[in-house]
C-alpha positions as CSV (number, residue, x, y, z in Angstrom):
1,X,-33.4,-24.8,-18.2
2,X,-31.4,-24.2,-15.0
3,X,-28.2,-24.4,-17.1
4,X,-29.5,-21.7,-19.4
5,X,-30.4,-19.5,-16.5
6,X,-26.9,-20.0,-15.0
7,X,-25.2,-19.1,-18.2
8,X,-27.4,-16.0,-18.6
9,X,-26.6,-15.0,-15.1
10,X,-22.9,-15.3,-15.8
11,X,-23.2,-13.2,-18.9
12,X,-25.1,-10.5,-17.1
13,X,-22.5,-10.5,-14.3
14,X,-19.6,-10.3,-16.7
15,X,-21.3,-7.4,-18.6
16,X,-21.8,-5.6,-15.3
17,X,-18.2,-6.1,-14.2
18,X,-17.0,-5.1,-17.7
19,X,-19.1,-1.9,-17.5
20,X,-17.7,-1.1,-14.1
21,X,-14.1,-1.7,-15.2
22,X,-14.6,0.5,-18.2
23,X,-15.6,3.4,-15.9
24,X,-13.2,2.9,-13.1
25,X,-9.9,1.2,-14.0
26,X,-6.9,2.3,-15.9
27,X,-3.3,1.3,-16.6
28,X,-0.2,3.5,-16.7
29,X,3.3,3.0,-17.9
30,X,6.2,5.4,-17.4
31,X,9.9,6.1,-17.6
32,X,11.6,7.4,-14.5
33,X,14.8,9.6,-14.7
34,X,16.4,9.1,-11.3
35,X,18.8,11.3,-9.4
36,X,19.9,9.4,-6.3
37,X,20.3,11.3,-3.0
38,X,23.0,10.5,-0.5
39,X,24.2,11.5,3.0
40,X,27.8,12.7,2.8
41,X,30.0,12.9,5.9
42,X,33.5,14.4,5.3
43,X,36.2,15.7,7.6
44,X,37.3,17.9,4.7
45,X,35.4,19.3,1.8
46,X,36.5,17.2,-1.2
47,X,34.1,14.2,-1.1
48,X,30.7,14.1,-2.9
49,X,28.2,11.6,-4.2
50,X,28.8,9.7,-7.5
51,X,26.0,11.6,-9.3
52,X,28.2,13.6,-11.7
53,X,26.3,12.4,-14.8
54,X,22.7,12.9,-14.2
55,X,21.4,11.3,-17.4
56,X,21.5,7.5,-17.0
57,X,19.3,4.6,-18.0
58,X,15.8,5.4,-16.8
59,X,13.8,3.2,-14.4
60,X,10.4,1.8,-15.5
61,X,7.0,1.6,-13.8
62,X,3.7,-0.1,-14.6
63,X,0.7,0.9,-12.5
64,X,-2.9,-0.3,-12.2
65,X,-5.3,2.3,-10.9
66,X,-8.9,2.4,-9.7
67,X,-10.9,5.6,-9.6
68,X,-12.7,6.1,-6.3
69,X,-14.5,9.2,-7.6
70,X,-13.8,12.0,-10.0
71,X,-10.9,13.3,-7.9
72,X,-9.2,10.4,-6.1
73,X,-7.9,7.1,-7.2
74,X,-5.7,4.4,-5.7
75,X,-2.7,2.8,-7.6
76,X,-0.5,-0.2,-7.2
77,X,2.2,-1.5,-9.5
78,X,5.8,-2.7,-10.0
79,X,8.9,-0.7,-10.8
80,X,12.6,-0.9,-11.4
81,X,15.0,1.8,-10.1
82,X,18.6,2.2,-11.2
83,X,20.9,3.0,-8.3
84,X,24.6,4.0,-8.0
85,X,27.1,3.7,-5.2
86,X,30.5,5.2,-4.9
87,X,31.8,8.7,-4.5
88,X,33.4,11.7,-6.3
89,X,36.5,13.6,-5.2
90,X,37.2,17.2,-6.1
91,X,40.1,19.5,-5.5
92,X,42.0,22.2,-7.4
93,X,43.6,19.6,-9.5
94,X,40.2,18.5,-10.9
95,X,37.5,16.0,-10.2
96,X,37.4,12.2,-10.3
97,X,34.8,9.6,-9.4
98,X,34.3,6.0,-8.8
99,X,30.9,4.3,-9.0
100,X,29.0,1.1,-9.6
101,X,25.5,0.7,-10.8
102,X,22.7,-1.7,-10.0
103,X,18.9,-1.9,-9.7
104,X,16.3,-1.9,-6.9
105,X,12.8,-3.2,-7.2
106,X,9.6,-1.5,-5.9
107,X,5.9,-2.1,-5.5
108,X,4.4,1.4,-5.4
109,X,1.2,1.8,-3.4
110,X,-0.4,5.3,-3.4
111,X,-3.4,7.6,-3.5
112,X,-3.6,10.0,-6.4
113,X,-5.7,13.2,-6.8
114,X,-6.5,14.9,-10.1
115,X,-7.9,18.5,-10.5
116,X,-9.0,20.0,-13.8
117,X,-7.1,23.2,-14.7
118,X,-8.0,24.0,-18.3
119,X,-11.2,22.5,-19.8
120,X,-11.1,18.7,-20.2
121,X,-7.5,18.5,-21.4
122,X,-5.1,19.8,-18.7
123,X,-5.1,18.5,-15.2
124,X,-3.0,18.9,-12.1
125,X,-2.1,15.7,-10.2
126,X,-0.6,14.9,-6.8
127,X,0.0,11.6,-5.0
128,X,1.2,10.3,-1.7
129,X,2.2,6.7,-0.9
130,X,5.0,4.3,-0.2
131,X,7.2,1.8,-2.0
132,X,7.6,-1.7,-0.8
133,X,11.1,-2.4,-1.9
134,X,13.9,-4.9,-2.2
135,X,17.5,-4.5,-3.2
136,X,18.7,-7.8,-4.8
137,X,16.0,-10.4,-4.3
138,X,18.4,-13.4,-4.4
139,X,20.7,-11.8,-1.8
140,X,18.2,-10.7,0.9
141,X,19.7,-11.1,4.4
142,X,23.3,-10.8,3.3
143,X,25.8,-8.0,3.7
144,X,28.9,-7.6,1.5
145,X,31.9,-5.5,2.6
146,X,34.9,-5.3,0.2
147,X,38.0,-7.0,1.5
148,X,40.9,-4.6,1.7
149,X,39.0,-1.9,-0.1
150,X,40.3,-0.2,-3.2
151,X,42.5,2.8,-3.8
152,X,44.1,5.2,-6.3
153,X,45.8,8.5,-6.7
154,X,47.3,11.0,-9.0
155,X,50.9,12.0,-9.7
156,X,51.6,15.5,-11.0
157,X,55.2,16.7,-11.8
158,X,56.6,13.6,-10.1
159,X,54.8,14.4,-6.8
160,X,51.7,12.6,-5.5
161,X,48.8,15.1,-5.8
162,X,46.3,13.0,-3.9
163,X,45.7,9.4,-2.8
164,X,42.7,7.6,-1.4
165,X,41.6,4.2,-0.2
166,X,38.0,3.0,0.0
167,X,35.8,0.3,1.4
168,X,32.3,-0.6,0.1
169,X,29.4,-2.1,2.0
170,X,26.1,-3.2,0.6
171,X,23.2,-4.5,2.7
172,X,20.6,-6.5,0.8
173,X,17.2,-6.4,2.4
174,X,13.5,-5.5,2.1
175,X,12.8,-1.9,2.9
176,X,10.0,0.8,2.7
177,X,10.2,4.3,1.4
178,X,7.7,7.2,1.4
179,X,6.9,9.1,-1.8
180,X,5.3,12.4,-2.7
181,X,4.6,13.3,-6.3
182,X,3.1,16.3,-8.3
183,X,2.7,17.1,-11.9
184,X,0.4,17.5,-14.9
185,X,-1.9,15.3,-17.0
186,X,-2.6,16.1,-20.7
187,X,-5.7,14.3,-22.2
188,X,-4.6,13.8,-25.8
189,X,-7.6,11.6,-26.7
190,X,-10.3,9.6,-24.9
191,X,-7.9,6.6,-25.3
192,X,-4.9,7.9,-23.3
193,X,-3.4,10.7,-21.3
194,X,0.2,11.8,-21.4
195,X,1.6,13.0,-18.0
196,X,4.7,14.4,-16.5
197,X,5.4,14.3,-12.8
198,X,8.2,15.1,-10.2
199,X,8.7,12.6,-7.3
200,X,10.6,12.9,-4.0
201,X,11.2,9.4,-2.6
202,X,12.6,9.2,1.0
203,X,14.3,6.1,2.3
204,X,15.1,5.4,6.0
205,X,17.3,2.2,5.8
206,X,21.0,2.0,5.3
207,X,21.6,0.1,2.0
208,X,24.9,1.1,0.5
209,X,27.9,2.9,2.0
210,X,31.3,3.9,0.8
211,X,34.0,4.8,3.4
212,X,36.9,6.8,2.1
213,X,40.3,7.8,3.5
214,X,42.0,10.4,1.3
215,X,45.0,12.8,1.5
216,X,46.2,15.7,-0.7
217,X,49.9,16.3,-0.9
218,X,51.2,17.2,2.6
219,X,47.7,17.8,4.1
220,X,46.5,15.5,6.9
221,X,44.7,12.3,6.0
222,X,40.9,12.7,6.2
223,X,38.0,10.3,6.4
224,X,34.6,10.5,4.7
225,X,31.6,8.4,3.9
226,X,28.8,8.4,1.3
227,X,25.6,6.6,2.5
228,X,22.6,5.7,0.3
229,X,19.2,4.9,2.0
230,X,17.1,4.5,-1.1
231,X,16.2,8.3,-1.4
232,X,16.0,9.9,-4.8
233,X,14.4,12.6,-7.0
234,X,12.7,11.5,-10.2
235,X,11.3,13.1,-13.3
236,X,8.6,10.8,-14.8
237,X,7.0,10.8,-18.2
238,X,4.2,8.3,-18.8
239,X,1.0,7.2,-20.6
240,X,-2.3,6.5,-18.9
241,X,-4.9,4.3,-20.6
242,X,-8.4,4.4,-19.1
243,X,-10.5,1.2,-19.8
244,X,-13.4,3.4,-20.8
245,X,-11.6,4.8,-23.8
246,X,-13.9,5.5,-26.8
247,X,-13.1,5.6,-30.5
C-alpha cells in the first residue's frame, strides 16, 4: 500500500513538473554571422583589421530559456564563435591582408524581454547579459608570441613598393564579455518561432595582437598594431521551440 502511494505521488509530481515545463521552458538554436571588432593603432594610415571578407563560417548557439512571466525570461546556453587575427594593409598600389582563423567558446547568460507588436505573430525582443568565455581550453594560461615574426612586400617596376614585418601574440585565458541584443520574433506556428537579432558584444581583455612595422618606398618606417579583445557585431538567425507547443 505504501509503495502504491509512493508511486502515485511520483506520477503526480512528474505530471506537475511536466505541466510547468510545458508552460515555462523553451529551447533555441541559432546561427551567428560574426564581424570581429579591433582596436587599431597606426603611426600612418595604411593598417586596418583583417575583416575584408565579412561572410565567413557562422558561429552556433544553443540556448535553454525559462519564462519568468509573459514579458521576461532568462536564458543560458553554449556557443562557438569564429575569430580572426591579423591585419590588412592599403595604399595607392592596392590592398593586401594576412589573417588566421580560430574559435572561441562562450556560455551566454542573459535576460530577454519580448513585446507584442502585431497580433500574436510579430514580437520585438531585446536582451542584456554576459558571456563566460574561453579562447582555447587546452591552452589556458599560456601566451604565444611568434619568434622572429613574419614579413613580406611588393616589387613594382623593379622597385620595392612596400615591405612589412609582423609579430603575432595570442593570450589563452578565460574572459568575460558584455552583450546587448535586439530584434524580432515571428511566431510561425505554436511549435516554433523564427527570430532574427542583432548583437553587440564588448570584450575587455587583450586576447590577440598583431604588431606591424611597414614602409612604403622612400617613406619613413612606421609601426602599427591590431588588438582583439573579444568584441564583435553579430547578425543572428534562429529557431525557438516552446515546450508547450500544440499540434
